[in-house]
N, C-alpha and C positions, 0 to 999 in steps of 0.2 A: 391518536397515536403519533408519536414523534416521527419526523421525516426520516431520521436515521433508522428507526425500527422498520419502517416500510421498506427502505432500501435493503437492509440486511435480510429481510424476509424474502426478497427477490433473488438473493444469491444462493445458488444450490451449493450444498456441501460446505457451509461456513464452518471453519475449523476453530475459530476463536472469536471472542468479543473484541471489536476494535476500539471500544471506548468512544470518546469524542473524535469525530473525523474532521480534519481541517486541511486546508491547502495554503500554500505560501502565495505571496504576491505574484511571483513569476508564473506559477501555475494558473492562478486566477486570471492573469492578463492573457495567457494563451487560450483559456476557456472563452473569455470574452471576445477574442479575435476569431473564434471558431476553429482554432488550430489544434485543440486537444479536448478529448473527452476523458477525464480522469476516472470515470466510473468503471470503464473497461479494466483498468489496471488495479483499481481498488478491489473489484470482484475477484480478479486473479489472485491477488495478495491474500484476501480473506479465505480463499479456497486452498491455500498452501502451494500455489504455483508461484515460485519465487522469481520467475523470469530469467534474466540473463546473468546468472551467477555461476561461479565454478562449483565443483563438487564439494569442496571444503566448506564454502559459505552455505550451500544447501544443507549439508549435514548439521552445521551450526544452527541454522534456523529450525530444522526438525527437532534437534535436542532442546532448543529454547521453547518450542511449542509444547513439548512433553513436560519440561520442568517448570515452565512459567517463570523462570528466573533470569531471562535475558531478552533483549529486544528482538524483534523480527524485522528483517530487512529484505526488500525486493528491489530489483532494478529491471526496467523495461526499455528496450530500444523502440522508440515511437517512430522514428524516421532517420534518415541519413545523418542528421546533425542534432537530433533531439532524443534525449533520454530522460526518463522519469523515475524517481525513487519513491518508494512507499516504506515508511518506517513506523512500526508500532512499538511504543515504549514497553519496557520490561514488565511494568505492572498492568499493562493493557488499558491504561487510562486514556491514551491519545494515540491516534494514527494520523500521520502527516503525509500528504502527497507534496513532493517538492522536486525542484530541479537540482541536479548535483552541484551547480554553482551556488546554491542557496544553503548548502550544508555548513 
């Protein structure tokens, strides 16, 4: 079984297929330094917990989830000066964990 399949099977209430899951260099560096565990935020994203978004952005994600015609975007406040974004492409082919500065 692919590692992604094992990970996804451990997420309760997965609401969509994330496609290939990748992280940027900045996120990878924080993981290697022990400053970030992206799995926590990826699980929340896959479960439809969009994090620290306003109501308009939440509604847009919910509509995109139903239609399958737009990307899914989540934002999570990790710490006082650290935020992580998770973006799933409109066609659900790739989900990227990134820092806002890497967008």
